[in-house]
C-alpha positions in Angstrom: 87.3 116.4 139.7 86.1 119.7 138.5 88.9 120.2 135.9 88.6 119.1 132.3 90.2 115.7 131.7 92.0 115.5 128.3 93.2 112.2 126.9 96.4 112.8 124.9 97.0 109.9 122.4 100.5 109.5 121.0 100.4 108.5 117.4 103.6 109.8 115.8 105.8 106.6 115.7 106.2 104.2 112.9 106.5 100.9 114.7 109.6 99.5 113.2 109.3 96.1 115.1 106.0 95.5 113.3 107.7 95.6 109.8 106.6 94.8 107.1 103.0 95.5 108.0 104.3 98.8 109.5 106.1 100.9 106.9 107.4 104.5 106.7 104.1 105.5 105.0 101.8 103.2 107.1 102.6 103.3 110.8 101.4 100.6 113.1 98.7 102.8 114.7 96.8 102.7 111.4 96.8 98.9 111.4 94.1 96.6 112.7 95.8 93.9 114.8 93.5 91.5 116.5 90.4 93.5 115.8 88.3 95.3 113.1 89.5 98.8 113.9 92.9 100.3 113.8 95.0 100.5 116.9 94.5 104.2 116.9 90.8 104.0 116.5 90.6 101.5 119.3 92.6 103.8 121.6 90.5 106.8 120.9 87.3 104.8 121.5 88.4 103.7 124.9 89.4 107.2 125.8 85.7 108.0 126.3 86.4 108.5 130.0 87.9 111.9 129.1 86.1 115.2 128.3 88.3 115.8 125.3 90.7 113.6 123.1 93.8 115.1 121.5 96.0 113.0 119.1 99.6 114.0 118.7 101.3 113.0 115.5 103.9 114.1 112.9 103.1 116.0 109.7 103.2 113.0 107.3 100.6 111.1 109.4 98.2 114.0 110.1 95.7 113.2 107.3 95.6 109.5 108.3 94.9 110.5 111.9 91.9 112.5 110.8 90.6 109.4 109.1 91.1 107.1 112.1 90.0 109.6 114.7 87.7 112.0 113.0 86.3 113.5 116.3 89.6 114.1 118.0 91.6 117.3 118.0 94.9 116.7 116.1 98.2 118.3 117.2 101.0 118.1 114.7 104.6 118.2 116.0 107.0 119.8 113.5 109.6 117.1 113.8 109.7 113.5 115.2 112.0 113.8 118.2 110.7 111.0 120.5 108.2 111.3 123.3 109.9 114.1 125.3 109.4 117.0 122.8 106.2 115.5 121.5 104.5 115.5 125.0 105.8 118.9 126.1 104.6 120.4 122.9 101.2 118.6 122.9 100.6 119.5 126.6 101.5 123.1 125.9 98.8 123.1 123.1 96.3 121.5 125.4 96.9 124.2 128.0 96.0 126.7 125.3 92.9 124.9 124.1 91.3 124.0 127.4 91.0 125.8 130.8 93.0 124.3 133.6 93.1 120.7 132.3 94.5 117.5 133.6 96.2 115.3 130.9 96.3 111.6 130.7 98.8 110.2 128.1 97.9 107.1 126.1 100.1 105.4 123.6 98.2 104.2 120.5 99.5 100.7 120.4 98.3 99.0 123.6 95.8 96.2 124.3 93.9 96.8 127.6 91.2 95.0 129.5 88.4 95.8 131.9 89.1 98.5 134.5 91.1 100.7 132.2 88.8 103.8 132.3 88.5 103.7 136.1 92.3 103.5 136.5 93.0 106.4 134.2 90.4 108.5 136.0 92.0 107.6 139.3 95.4 108.5 138.1 94.2 111.9 136.7 92.7 112.6 140.1 96.0 111.8 141.8 97.8 114.2 139.4 95.3 117.0 140.1 95.2 116.5 143.9 99.0 116.1 144.5 100.6 118.1 141.6 102.9 115.1 141.0 103.9 113.6 137.7 102.0 110.3 137.6 103.2 107.1 135.9 100.8 104.1 135.6 102.5 100.8 136.6 101.1 97.5 135.4 101.2 94.4 137.5 103.6 92.1 135.6 102.3 88.7 134.5 105.7 87.4 133.6 109.4 88.4 133.7 109.7 90.3 130.4 112.9 91.8 129.0 111.0 94.0 126.5 109.6 96.4 129.1 111.0 98.9 131.5 110.1 98.6 135.2 109.1 101.0 137.9 110.2 100.5 141.5 107.4 101.7 143.8 108.0 103.4 147.1 105.9 104.3 150.1 102.2 103.4 149.8 100.0 106.6 149.9 96.6 104.9 149.3 95.5 105.6 145.7 99.1 105.8 144.6 102.7 105.1 145.7 105.8 107.2 145.6 107.9 106.5 142.5 111.2 105.3 143.8 113.0 104.7 140.5 112.7 103.8 136.9 114.7 100.8 135.6 115.6 100.2 132.0 114.8 97.0 130.1 116.6 94.3 132.0 118.2 90.9 131.1 116.2 87.8 131.9 117.7 87.2 135.4 117.1 90.8 136.4 113.5 90.8 135.1 112.8 87.8 137.2 114.1 89.5 140.3 112.1 92.7 139.5 108.9 90.7 139.4 109.7 88.9 142.6 110.4 92.2 144.4 107.1 93.7 143.3 108.3 96.1 140.6 105.7 97.2 138.0 105.9 97.4 134.2 106.4 100.9 132.9 103.4 101.1 130.5 104.3 104.5 129.0 101.0 106.0 130.3 101.1 109.1 132.4 99.0 111.8 134.0 99.9 115.3 134.9 98.8 118.9 135.0 100.4 121.2 132.5 102.0 123.3 135.3 103.5 120.1 136.9 105.0 119.0 133.6 106.3 122.4 132.7 107.9 122.9 136.1 109.8 119.7 135.8 110.7 120.3 132.1 112.3 123.6 132.9 115.0 121.7 134.8 115.6 119.2 132.0 117.1 119.0 128.5 113.7 120.1 127.2 113.9 123.6 128.8 114.9 125.3 125.5 111.8 123.9 123.8 109.5 125.1 126.6 111.1 128.6 126.5 110.5 128.8 122.7 106.9 127.5 123.0 106.2 130.3 125.6 107.6 132.7 123.1 105.4 131.4 120.3 108.2 129.9 118.2 107.6 126.1 117.9 110.0 125.4 115.1 112.9 127.1 116.9 112.0 125.1 120.0 112.2 121.8 118.2 115.5 122.8 116.6 116.9 123.6 120.0 116.5 120.1 121.5 117.6 116.6 120.7 115.3 113.6 120.4 114.7 112.2 123.9 112.1 110.1 125.7 109.9 111.7 128.3 111.1 109.0 130.8 114.8 110.1 130.5 114.3 113.8 130.0 111.7 114.4 132.7 110.2 111.5 134.6 113.5 110.1 135.9 114.6 113.5 137.1 111.4 114.7 138.6 111.5 115.5 142.3 107.8 114.9 142.7 106.6 111.7 140.9 104.1 109.0 141.8 103.1 105.7 140.4 99.5 104.5 140.3 99.4 100.7 140.2 96.8 99.3 137.8 95.5 95.8 137.5 93.7 95.5 134.1 94.9 93.2 131.4 97.6 95.0 129.4 100.0 94.4 126.5 102.2 96.5 124.3 101.5 95.5 120.7 105.0 96.6 119.7 106.4 93.4 118.2 105.0 90.3 116.4 105.4 87.9 119.4 102.8 90.0 121.2 100.1 88.5 118.9 100.2 85.2 120.7 99.0 86.9 123.9 95.9 88.5 122.3 94.9 86.1 119.5 93.6 82.5 120.2 96.0 79.8 119.3 95.3 76.4 117.7 95.9 73.1 119.5 99.6 73.3 118.6 100.1 76.8 119.9 100.1 78.4 116.5 98.6 81.9 116.1 97.3 83.3 112.8 96.3 86.9 111.8 94.8 87.2 108.4 94.3 84.4 105.9 94.3 80.8 107.2 97.8 79.4 107.0 98.8 75.8 106.7 100.7 74.3 109.6 102.3 70.8 109.2 104.3 69.5 112.2 104.7 73.1 113.3 104.1 74.5 116.7 104.1 77.8 118.7 104.4 80.0 115.6 103.0 83.4 114.8 101.8 84.1 111.2 100.5 87.4 110.0 99.5 88.1 106.4 97.4 90.5 104.4 96.5 87.9 101.8 99.4 85.7 101.0 99.0 81.9 101.4 101.6 80.9 104.0 102.6 77.3 104.9 104.9 76.3 107.7 106.4 72.8 107.8 108.5 71.3 110.6 109.3 74.6 112.4 108.5 76.1 115.7 108.8 79.4 117.6 108.9 81.5 114.5 107.2 84.7 113.6 106.4 84.7 109.8 104.9 87.9 108.3 103.9 88.4 104.7 102.6 91.9 103.9 102.5 93.7 100.6 105.5 92.3 98.7 107.6 91.8 101.8 108.3 88.7 103.9 109.8 88.6 107.4 111.0 85.5 109.2 112.3 85.8 112.7 112.6 83.6 115.9 109.9 84.9 118.3 112.5 85.4 121.0 114.3 87.8 118.7 111.2 89.7 117.6 112.5 92.9 119.3 115.4 92.8 116.8 113.3 93.4 113.7 114.2 97.1 114.1 117.8 96.1 113.2 116.5 94.9 109.8 114.6 98.2 109.4 117.8 100.1 110.0 119.4 98.3 107.0 116.3 99.0 104.9 116.3 102.7 105.8 120.0 102.9 104.7 118.8 101.4 101.3 115.8 103.9 101.3 113.6 100.8 101.2 111.5 101.1 104.4 
């Protein structure tokens, strides 16, 4: 491929489900989870398949991004309005910075295994050759209600037509999706700027794109509501493809994910941080930045002690931590 390949790393979220380690002034992408480097630093390091790396973030995190990704170009969106506005704006900036680029979008909170770079390069090539908006679909290893799904269509060799997106399902529907060969929607994409802008002009993000073309970024963000790129653009696109990928993958979005990337003891307990005490306890997740935690006679819990905060939640309800964060925000305590 003779066009510059740009890895666009999304690093503007806060990661509410990883509270209390993730806070309003310390988003999850700045945390090391299961490694020595932060999630953002790990993501930028594995983006070495690209010719350039651009990190998209919000104003309050910009200085931190420069610390974790000192060699990356940083694009600062004027307001946090979900992935739709963020990606249209960042892609617009990339089109100004580089000549005729192809963009690969990488969230900054993923765990990936071998084969990642080859898959991203292959998806970029599909985007360049076909002009389609490309989603990467991960082979599911289990029915999971925490992920959206992609229904693949006709097989085109390196990619498949994208038949439909499906929202996070209930347990029964997730099992059916896996049986029918649906793929996890990993939130990773590839496109050319012209392909994204063409689709965005027929979407709720059209006023933003018009304002960006006119050089008025602030007005563009004021003109649109917060919306995901999936809902605003990908689900409406007439020309979309899915590239199936087969590397190990996990979204480190909630505390129960730790048991899939950190080795467990003989009773299934997983610990991140200081060595906790487990007595008649099994299948728990403990994360701490220094507190001495002991679990006695309990199972299937996530227990997190960070700063002066403690969280206790059944693992199966780890996705609901964001509900507690909503209460804390109302109290101005997040």
